[in-house]
C-alpha positions in Angstrom: 122.6 121.3 90.9 119.8 122.3 93.5 117.6 119.6 92.1 120.1 116.9 92.5 120.5 118.2 96.2 116.8 118.1 96.8 116.7 114.7 95.4 119.2 113.2 97.4 118.0 114.7 100.7 114.5 113.4 100.0 115.8 110.0 99.2 118.0 109.9 102.3 115.3 110.8 104.7 112.7 108.6 103.0 115.1 105.5 103.3 116.0 106.4 107.1 112.2 106.6 108.1 112.1 105.1 111.5 110.4 101.7 111.8 110.3 100.9 108.2 113.3 99.0 107.9 112.9 97.3 111.4 109.5 96.4 110.7 110.3 94.4 107.4 113.3 92.9 108.9 111.2 91.3 111.7 108.7 89.4 109.5 108.5 87.9 106.0 106.2 90.0 103.6 103.2 88.3 102.3 100.6 90.4 100.4 97.5 88.7 101.3 95.1 91.2 103.0 97.5 94.1 102.7 96.2 97.2 101.1 97.7 98.4 97.9 99.0 101.5 99.8 101.0 99.1 101.9 102.0 97.3 99.3 103.3 100.2 97.4 105.5 101.7 100.4 109.0 100.9 100.2 111.8 101.3 97.9 111.7 99.8 94.3 114.4 99.3 91.6 114.3 99.7 88.0 114.0 96.4 86.0 112.9 97.7 82.4 111.1 100.3 80.7 109.5 99.6 77.2 107.6 101.4 74.4 105.3 99.5 72.0 105.4 101.2 68.7 102.7 101.4 66.0 104.4 98.8 64.0 104.3 96.3 66.9 108.0 96.5 67.5 109.3 97.2 71.0 112.2 99.7 72.4 113.4 100.9 75.6 112.6 104.6 76.7 115.2 106.8 74.8 116.3 108.6 77.8 117.2 105.7 80.0 118.0 103.1 77.1 118.0 99.5 77.5 120.0 99.3 80.9 118.7 102.1 82.5 119.0 102.5 86.4 116.4 103.8 88.8 114.7 104.1 92.0 111.1 104.6 92.9 110.2 105.3 96.7 107.0 105.5 98.5 106.5 106.5 101.9 103.5 105.6 104.5 102.8 109.1 104.8 101.8 109.6 101.2 104.9 111.0 99.5 107.0 109.4 96.6 110.1 109.9 94.6 111.2 108.7 91.2 114.6 108.9 89.6 115.6 107.1 86.4 118.9 107.8 84.6 120.3 106.4 81.2 123.2 103.5 81.5 125.6 105.8 78.9 125.6 108.7 81.0 129.4 110.4 80.2 131.2 111.4 83.1 132.4 115.0 83.1 135.9 115.8 82.4 136.1 118.4 85.1 133.4 117.7 87.8 134.0 121.1 89.2 133.5 122.9 85.6 131.3 120.9 83.5 130.7 122.4 80.1 127.4 123.3 78.8 127.1 120.3 76.4 128.0 118.0 79.4 125.2 119.5 81.6 122.8 119.2 78.6 123.8 115.6 78.1 123.3 114.8 81.6 119.7 116.2 81.9 118.9 114.2 78.6 119.7 111.0 80.6 117.5 112.0 83.5 114.0 111.8 84.7 113.5 112.8 88.4 110.5 113.9 90.4 109.1 114.1 93.9 105.7 114.6 95.3 102.6 113.3 96.9 100.6 110.1 95.8 97.3 108.8 96.0 95.8 105.4 95.1 92.5 104.3 93.5 92.4 100.9 94.2 89.2 100.2 92.5 90.7 101.2 89.2 94.3 100.0 89.9 95.8 103.4 89.4 98.4 105.1 91.5 98.6 109.0 90.7 101.6 111.0 91.3 101.6 114.7 91.9 105.1 116.1 91.3 106.1 118.8 93.6 109.7 119.2 92.4 110.7 117.7 89.1 113.6 117.8 86.4 111.2 119.5 84.2 109.6 122.6 85.6 106.3 121.8 83.6 106.0 118.5 85.3 105.7 120.2 88.6 101.8 120.6 89.7 100.7 117.8 87.2 98.6 114.7 87.9 100.5 111.5 86.7 98.2 108.5 86.4 100.0 105.1 86.6 97.8 102.0 85.9 99.5 99.5 88.1 99.7 95.6 88.6 101.5 93.9 91.5 103.0 90.4 90.7 105.3 89.0 93.6 108.1 91.3 94.0 107.3 93.1 90.9 105.2 96.4 90.5 104.5 97.2 86.8 103.0 100.4 85.3 101.5 100.3 81.7 98.9 102.2 79.7 98.3 103.5 76.4 100.8 106.4 75.2 99.4 109.5 73.6 102.1 112.0 74.0 105.2 110.1 72.4 105.1 110.1 68.5 105.0 106.6 67.0 104.4 104.8 70.6 101.0 103.0 71.4 101.7 102.0 74.9 104.4 101.9 77.7 105.4 99.4 80.3 107.9 100.2 83.1 108.8 97.2 85.6 110.2 97.9 89.2 111.2 95.2 91.7 111.0 95.7 95.2 114.4 96.1 97.1 115.2 94.1 99.9 115.6 95.5 103.4 119.1 95.8 104.6 120.2 95.5 108.0 121.7 98.6 109.9 125.1 98.6 110.4 
């Protein structure tokens, strides 16, 4: 539960950074002449996840499924936060007292981490450095994400060596439109 609280606070802090929303509302976004870092900064919504299998077939990431939801947020000061959830997560019968099985099922449909990021523009790779994560062993690692920008889409894709039967992955994010302040 502490992790959910930390992730919520980080996300709310990031989304309310002074100047970001106002600046994006004043002028339309054009990506010509903009650094990769500036292109990353902002909030992104999950579009799709995909594994390509050894037999050539494709399937969504098992933990989020075909209709997973998620957010990816990059800040101008070099921090990031990612959260993906499965679309078929079951509600707890008693939210104040979830069973052990309900807690396990909720974690099985979750991927979440926050930390720093760095970009190698020449290689088109962004590196995520998780400082807090849903998996303790993910913290302190260096996670390369080869990227491509296309209009309002950000795609990460690369070969996959850790998932049995999978040869590559692809995850697509769409830039979220700035929302005016109330």
